[in-house]
C-alpha positions in Angstrom: -46.4 61.0 -5.8 -49.0 59.8 -7.8 -50.7 56.3 -7.5 -49.3 55.4 -10.3 -45.8 56.2 -9.6 -46.0 54.4 -5.9 -47.6 51.3 -7.8 -44.4 51.1 -10.2 -41.9 51.5 -7.3 -44.1 49.2 -5.4 -43.6 46.8 -8.5 -40.1 47.3 -8.8 -39.5 46.3 -5.1 -41.6 43.1 -5.4 -39.8 41.9 -8.5 -36.1 43.0 -6.7 -37.6 40.1 -3.9 -39.1 37.8 -6.1 -35.7 38.2 -8.2 -33.4 37.8 -4.5 -36.1 34.4 -3.6 -35.5 32.7 -6.7 -31.9 33.2 -6.3 -31.8 32.0 -2.9 -33.8 28.8 -3.9 -31.0 27.9 -6.5 -28.4 28.3 -4.3 -29.8 26.3 -2.2 -29.9 23.6 -4.6 -26.6 24.3 -5.4 -25.6 23.8 -1.6 -27.8 20.9 -1.5 -26.3 19.1 -4.5 -22.5 20.2 -3.6 -23.5 18.5 -0.2 -24.9 15.2 -1.7 -21.9 14.9 -3.8 -19.5 15.6 -1.2 -21.5 12.9 1.1 -21.0 10.4 -1.4 -17.5 10.8 -1.5 -17.2 10.4 1.6 -19.0 7.1 1.3 -17.1 5.8 -1.3 -13.8 6.6 1.0 -15.0 4.7 3.9 -15.5 1.9 1.7 -12.3 2.1 0.4 -10.5 2.3 3.7 -13.0 -0.6 5.0 -11.5 -3.1 2.1 -8.1 -1.8 3.0 -8.5 -2.7 6.7 -10.4 -6.0 6.1 -7.4 -6.7 3.8 -4.7 -5.6 6.1 -6.7 -7.8 8.9 -6.3 -10.6 6.6 -2.6 -10.4 6.0 -1.6 -10.1 9.8 -3.8 -13.4 10.5 -1.7 -14.6 7.7 1.5 -13.6 9.8 0.3 -14.5 13.0 -0.8 -18.1 12.0 3.1 -18.5 10.4 4.4 -17.1 13.5 2.2 -19.9 15.4 3.5 -22.5 13.3 7.2 -21.7 13.8 6.9 -21.4 17.2 5.1 -25.0 17.1 8.3 -26.2 15.0 10.4 -24.7 17.3 8.7 -26.4 20.2 9.0 -29.7 18.1 12.8 -29.1 17.2 13.5 -28.5 21.1 11.8 -31.2 22.1 13.8 -33.6 19.4 17.0 -31.7 20.7 16.2 -32.6 24.3 15.4 -36.5 23.6 18.4 -37.1 21.1 21.3 -37.4 23.9 21.8 -33.5 23.4 23.1 -34.0 19.7 24.3 -30.3 18.3 21.3 -29.6 15.6 23.9 -27.0 13.7 25.7 -30.7 12.7 22.5 -32.0 10.9 21.4 -30.0 7.8 17.9 -31.6 8.2 17.1 -29.8 11.5 19.3 -26.8 11.3 16.8 -23.8 11.6 17.9 -20.2 12.2 15.5 -18.1 13.7 15.7 -14.5 15.0 13.8 -12.3 17.8 12.1 -15.7 18.5 10.8 -15.3 22.4 11.9 -18.2 24.6 12.2 -18.8 28.3 15.3 -19.2 30.2 14.4 -23.0 30.9 14.1 -23.8 27.6 16.7 -25.9 25.9 18.6 -24.1 22.8 22.2 -25.0 21.3 24.4 -22.6 19.8 
């Protein structure tokens, strides 16, 4: 082989090598952009979940307050019933309350 032919082969190999490096760089950039896009999507999803959790927490807090209020009202009614000569509250439309699933102690006076 003459020198010109060797240089031509070397030049073609260098061109292929340079082309491969350019392709790799392009692929790396594409992967980086894909990763950044996916990362941003995950951040958005995390923020949405955080807002949903906050909304549910507020709703649960409201329910807890309602249950606490109902328990306090039931205690007040029980005290009134206990001090009212044991009148059946179901005979008085002003104090009739129907509650399902409310916790109570065996020592409480509940009239049915």
